[in-house]
C-alpha positions, 0 to 999 in steps of 0.5 A, spaced: 806 488 212 812 484 210 812 479 204 814 473 208 808 474 212 804 473 206 800 467 208 800 468 216 793 466 219 790 471 224 784 470 228 780 476 225 780 482 220 778 487 225 775 492 220 771 486 216 764 487 219 761 481 222 756 477 217 749 475 217 748 467 218 748 464 211 753 468 208 756 466 201 762 462 201 769 465 202 772 466 195 775 473 195 782 474 197 786 479 200 792 480 196 795 487 199 794 492 204 797 498 205 796 504 210 794 505 217 789 499 217 794 494 213 796 490 220 789 488 220 788 485 213 793 479 212 795 478 205 792 471 203 786 471 208 780 469 204 773 473 205 766 471 203 764 476 197 759 479 201 764 481 207 763 489 209 770 493 209 771 499 212 777 503 210 780 510 213 784 515 210 790 513 206 788 505 206 789 501 200 787 494 199 787 490 193 782 484 193 782 478 188 776 474 186 774 470 179 774 477 176 781 479 177 784 484 182 780 490 185 783 496 189 779 499 194 782 506 197 779 509 203 776 512 207 770 509 205 765 502 206 766 497 201 763 490 199 768 485 198 765 481 192 762 488 188 764 487 181 766 494 177 765 495 170 770 492 165 774 486 164 780 483 166 787 481 162 787 474 161 792 470 164 793 465 158 799 470 156 801 472 162 803 466 166 802 460 160 808 456 159 807 457 151 809 464 152 815 462 156 818 457 151 817 462 145 821 467 149 827 463 151 828 462 144 833 468 143 833 475 141 826 479 140 827 484 136 822 490 134 821 497 131 825 503 135 821 505 141 816 499 141 820 495 147 814 493 152 814 497 158 809 491 161 812 485 163 809 480 158 810 473 162 810 473 170 815 468 170 820 472 167 825 475 171 826 483 171 833 484 170 832 492 173 828 490 179 832 488 186 828 483 190 826 475 190 824 472 183 819 466 183 821 461 178 819 454 177 825 451 175 833 452 176 834 451 169 831 455 163 830 462 167 828 468 162 831 475 163 827 480 161 828 488 161 823 494 160 828 498 156 829 495 149 833 501 146 839 500 149 845 496 146 850 493 151 853 488 156 850 486 162 854 482 167 851 477 171 855 475 178 853 469 182 855 466 189 859 461 187 861 462 179 865 466 175 861 472 172 858 472 165 857 477 160 850 477 156 850 482 150 843 485 149 842 488 142 837 494 140 830 491 140 831 485 144 827 484 151 829 477 153 835 473 154 836 466 157 839 466 164 847 464 163 848 457 164 855 458 167 852 462 173 847 457 176 840 459 179 840 456 186 834 457 191 836 463 196 842 465 192 844 472 191 846 475 184 848 482 182 846 484 175 850 490 172 850 494 165 845 494 160 838 493 162 839 495 169 839 501 173 845 505 174 847 502 181 845 495 179 840 490 181 840 484 186 836 478 185 835 472 189 831 466 187 825 462 190 824 456 186 816 454 187 811 449 185 808 450 178 801 453 178 795 451 173 794 456 168 788 460 169 788 459 177 789 466 179 788 465 187 794 460 187 798 464 182 798 470 187 798 466 193 805 463 190 808 470 189 806 473 195 808 467 200 815 467 197 816 475 197 816 476 189 814 483 190 815 485 183 811 479 180 805 481 184 806 488 181 805 484 174 800 480 177 796 486 179 797 490 173 795 485 169 788 482 172 786 489 175 778 490 173 777 497 169 
């Protein structure tokens, strides 16, 4: 399944069985599908919460509802809106503007080994992952790195500007995107050095409309529709039911 096809409508879902009259309102969204049956489950499609789903071996389906995301693994039969035990991680810190503003201030220091392995804000740009990154503005972009223990320089090169050098200190996880390398929608950027894999990372940007805090389905739709796979991964990890 291609991320650029995330919201393409389909006539039917194939493995979703017909529902009885008077079924519940569509309030469960298909967020991701992999495996043999994945072509039949279009990301972005809404399902009634009592829809019955049949999966075959090696199928995996990620669903999103008001409780968070839930991963179904085949083979087996499932009900779209069934709630498992446990809760979800709040989106207040994951997607809230307050966290984003605070992290833009500058260096974030910590004790050795305390650097986060989990991206703390979905709007941060993971310097170590290639692909499309969704941002709500071309200015004020924040870079984040998973490895906070490495000190050194990172080079940020863009399509039409001289490369910029960012210096990371030990314990630092976020840094403002260099103003000398302007962010442009669709522009190709290459990052090398400290905080990125040995082969470097290649990032392009999608500038998207802001999403209301706590609106999980709108946030997930935005990320998936614009091909921001790494951020969808963060979303799923942060909202997965236990």
